[in-house]
N, C-alpha and C positions, 0 to 999 in steps of 0.2 A: 147374415151369412151362415150357412149351415156348417157344422163341424167338419164334414167330409171335404167341402170345398176349401176350408181354411187349412186342413191337414195336407191337402193336395198342393196348395200354394207353398206351404212350408217345405214340403218334400222337393218341389221343383227348385226352390231357392237353394237348398242344400246340395242338390244334384249339380246345379250350375257352378256353385262355389267349389264343389269337390272336383269337377272336371277342369275348372279353370286353374286349379293349383298345379295341374300337370301340363297345362298349355298356356305358357306366358303370352303367346301372340294374341290371346283373347283380351289382353289388357288388364288382367287381374291375376294376381298370384297370392294365394293363401298358403302359408306353410313356413318352413324354416328358411330364413334368408342368411346369407353369408356376406359380410363386408370384409374385403381383403385390401390391405395397403402394402405395396411392394416397393422397395427402394430401387429405383432405376436411375439414380443420379449419374449423369454422364461423367462427372469427375470422380466417381467411385468413393465419395466421402460417406461417412456414417451419417445416418438420418436419425435424429431424435424425434420420437413421436409420443405424444401424451394424449390419450383419448378418454372421452366420457360418453356413456350411453345414458341419456336423460341426465340425471345428476349423479349417477354412479361412476366413480373414478375407475377406469379400466387399467390404470397404471402407466408408467413411463417406460419406454423401451428404446434401445439403441440398435437400429437395424443396419447391418453392413450391406454392401451392394448385393442385390438379389435376394436378400432376406425379406420376409413378410410378416405382417401382423394380421391376425384373423380374429373375427368376432362373428358369432352366430346367435340368432334369436328367432323366436316364433313371431311372425307377423299375423296378428288377428284382425287385420283390415280396419274397421272403424271402431273396434272395441278398445284400442289403446293407441297412444301416441309414442312413437319411438324416434329419437333423433340421436345421431352420433356425430360428435364434433371432435376435432383434434388440433392440438398445437403441434407444429413441426418446425424443425430447425436443422440447418446444416452449414458447413463452412464452404464458402465459394471464394477461393483465393484468400485474400486478406479480410474479406467481409463475411459476417455471419448473416445468413438469410433466415428469416423466420416468418411464420404466418399462422393464422387461426382459420380452420376450414370446417365447414359443415359438409360432411360426406354422405349423410343419409338423414332423411326426414320423411316420416310416413304421411305427413299432412300436406306436403307439396313437393314438386319436382326440384331436385337439387341439380340434376344432370340434364343435358339436352335430350338424351334418350333414357327412359325409365329402366332401372335394373329390376330384375325379377328374382330369381333364386340367388344369383351371384352378382354382387356389387363390387366389382374389381376396380381398384385404383392403382395407377402407376405414378410414383412421385419422381419427377424429373427436375432438372435445373431450371426449366422455364415455368414449371407449375405441375398441376395434376392432370392426368389423362384417365379417362373412363373407358372401360371395355364395353363395347356395344354387343350384347348377346344375340341380337338379331342379325347384324351385318358381320359379326366376328372380326371387329377391328377396333383399334384404339382411337379415341377422339380427344383432342386437346380441349379441356373444359375450364380449368380455373388457373389463372396466373398467380404467381407469388405476389403478395400485397406490395405496393410501392412504398408504403410507410414502414415496412420491415419490422412490424411489431405484432404482439399477440393481442 
């Protein structure tokens, strides 16, 4: 293969990747991603959330109703693996509800609809709801675990 054909193919690949980062409907997004978790517990209780990105501890937070936790990172497509998982806990009457949730994984779909630039999650009494960037609506995705543990 000649050098000019190889260079042309490389330029086409980078052009497609560059354009795709601005158009999520193409099914590919390269760039900064944001994972947001907002407390929408119907009983207005405080939500304890403790998250990790890969093995890096992102800290424990206590979110009042309507407060959110945000994380941003650069997604380099196949050049790195990024996952974010969180332990969550809140009081539901006399019972403490808790669970461990995988909220983002670059190697496979965690949600019914893929998130692109914004991976928004709403935490409710029944579980986690994911915001669909295409249809602009919240979808019920993950229930609280029945075994009530991390």
